[in-house]
C-alpha positions as CSV (number, residue, x, y, z in Angstrom):
1,X,63.8,17.3,82.0
2,X,67.1,15.8,82.4
3,X,68.2,13.2,79.8
4,X,71.1,10.8,80.0
5,X,73.5,10.6,76.6
6,X,71.2,6.8,76.2
7,X,68.2,9.3,76.2
8,X,67.1,7.6,79.6
9,X,66.1,9.2,83.0
10,X,67.5,8.6,86.1
11,X,64.8,9.6,89.1
12,X,65.3,9.5,92.7
13,X,62.6,7.2,94.7
14,X,61.9,8.4,98.5
15,X,59.8,6.3,100.6
16,X,59.3,6.6,104.4
17,X,59.2,3.9,106.5
18,X,59.3,2.2,110.2
19,X,62.5,0.3,109.9
20,X,61.1,-3.9,109.8
21,X,62.5,-7.4,108.9
22,X,59.8,-5.8,106.2
23,X,62.1,-3.3,105.1
24,X,65.0,-5.4,105.2
25,X,63.3,-7.9,102.4
26,X,61.7,-4.9,100.9
27,X,65.7,-3.9,100.1
28,X,66.6,-7.0,99.3
29,X,64.3,-8.0,96.6
30,X,65.2,-3.8,95.1
31,X,68.8,-5.8,94.8
32,X,67.7,-8.8,93.3
33,X,65.4,-6.6,91.1
34,X,68.2,-5.1,89.5
35,X,68.7,-2.1,91.2
36,X,72.6,-1.6,92.2
37,X,73.1,-1.4,96.7
38,X,75.1,1.5,95.3
39,X,72.2,3.6,94.0
40,X,70.3,2.9,97.8
41,X,70.7,5.3,100.4
42,X,68.5,4.6,104.4
43,X,68.7,7.7,106.3
44,X,67.8,7.3,109.4
45,X,65.7,10.4,111.0
46,X,66.8,12.6,113.9
47,X,65.3,11.7,117.8
48,X,62.5,14.1,118.5
49,X,65.3,18.2,119.3
50,X,61.7,19.5,120.1
51,X,60.8,18.0,122.8
52,X,61.9,20.6,125.4
53,X,59.8,23.8,123.3
54,X,57.0,21.8,123.3
55,X,56.9,21.5,127.7
56,X,58.2,25.1,127.3
57,X,54.8,26.1,125.2
58,X,52.6,23.9,127.1
59,X,54.2,25.5,130.5
60,X,53.3,29.1,129.3
61,X,49.6,27.9,128.7
62,X,48.8,26.6,131.6
63,X,49.9,30.0,133.3
64,X,48.3,32.0,130.6
65,X,44.7,29.6,131.4
66,X,45.4,29.9,135.2
67,X,45.3,33.5,135.5
68,X,41.8,33.5,133.0
69,X,40.7,30.6,135.5
70,X,42.1,32.9,138.0
71,X,40.2,36.5,137.0
72,X,37.1,34.7,136.3
73,X,36.8,33.5,139.3
74,X,37.7,35.9,141.0
75,X,35.1,38.3,139.5
76,X,32.5,35.7,140.9
77,X,34.1,35.4,144.1
78,X,33.9,39.2,144.7
79,X,30.5,39.0,143.6
80,X,29.6,36.6,145.6
81,X,31.0,37.8,149.0
82,X,28.9,41.0,148.4
83,X,26.3,38.2,150.2
84,X,29.1,35.6,152.0
85,X,30.0,36.5,155.4
86,X,33.1,37.0,154.5
87,X,33.7,39.8,152.3
88,X,34.2,40.1,149.1
89,X,37.5,41.1,149.7
90,X,38.7,37.7,151.1
91,X,36.5,35.8,148.5
92,X,37.7,37.4,145.8
93,X,41.0,35.8,146.8
94,X,40.4,32.1,148.1
95,X,38.3,32.4,144.5
96,X,41.3,34.4,142.5
97,X,43.4,31.7,144.1
98,X,41.7,29.1,143.2
99,X,41.3,29.8,139.5
100,X,44.4,29.4,139.4
101,X,45.6,26.5,140.5
102,X,42.6,24.8,138.8
103,X,43.6,26.4,135.6
104,X,47.2,25.2,135.2
105,X,46.6,21.9,137.0
106,X,44.1,21.2,135.0
107,X,45.8,22.2,131.3
108,X,49.3,20.6,133.3
109,X,47.5,17.7,133.4
110,X,45.5,17.7,129.8
111,X,48.9,18.6,128.1
112,X,50.7,16.0,130.2
113,X,47.9,13.0,128.3
114,X,48.7,14.8,125.0
115,X,52.0,14.3,125.5
116,X,51.8,10.4,126.4
117,X,49.5,10.3,123.4
118,X,52.0,12.0,121.5
119,X,54.9,9.8,122.4
120,X,52.7,6.9,121.6
121,X,52.6,7.9,118.1
122,X,55.9,8.7,118.0
123,X,56.9,5.3,117.6
124,X,54.9,4.8,115.1
125,X,56.1,7.6,113.1
126,X,58.9,7.1,110.0
127,X,62.6,6.6,111.7
128,X,64.0,6.4,107.6
129,X,64.2,7.9,104.3
130,X,65.4,5.3,102.0
131,X,66.6,7.1,98.6
132,X,66.4,4.6,94.9
133,X,68.1,6.2,92.3
134,X,66.6,4.3,89.4
135,X,65.3,4.3,85.7
136,X,62.3,4.8,84.3
137,X,61.4,1.7,83.4
138,X,62.2,-0.4,86.8
139,X,59.8,2.8,88.4
140,X,56.9,1.2,88.7
141,X,58.0,-2.0,90.1
142,X,60.1,-0.1,92.3
143,X,56.5,1.9,94.0
144,X,55.2,-1.0,93.9
145,X,58.0,-3.1,95.9
146,X,57.9,-1.1,98.0
147,X,54.5,0.1,99.1
148,X,53.8,-4.3,99.7
149,X,56.3,-3.7,102.4
150,X,55.3,-0.2,104.4
151,X,56.3,2.4,103.1
152,X,54.2,4.8,104.3
153,X,54.9,7.3,101.1
154,X,56.8,7.5,98.4
155,X,58.2,10.7,96.4
156,X,59.3,10.4,92.7
157,X,62.0,13.1,91.5
158,X,64.5,13.4,88.5
159,X,68.0,13.5,89.8
């Protein structure tokens, strides 16, 4: 535990926020309650940089599901082909191609919908990290203000 010469513990309060006018009001209220502007820091979060990684993974998954569906339907097509007029080879090829296309495109459709749903939620994710250095006596007040003005999460640590 670090103590200053005066015996007062200094803390860092970290909050996750969406950028809004309420956030600006919270910062102004903190400032008016004795927290100096130099003791507050706002860190904007970076844009989503792993989108290509996610789309590459979904493409790979689509091929995997396509090949699995092709194998399954190919076996079924060959089995049924012994009874049908074109024979097992042609029905095996037709069902294999159909299985791959169905598995691939259904998986791509589902992953596209999930991506769109994720993008809709992405707009709601925290955009700013607010860090406030305060004394132990004002900790409860800082927490209350940050929670009241829309902090998603709060973290506290010694500075």
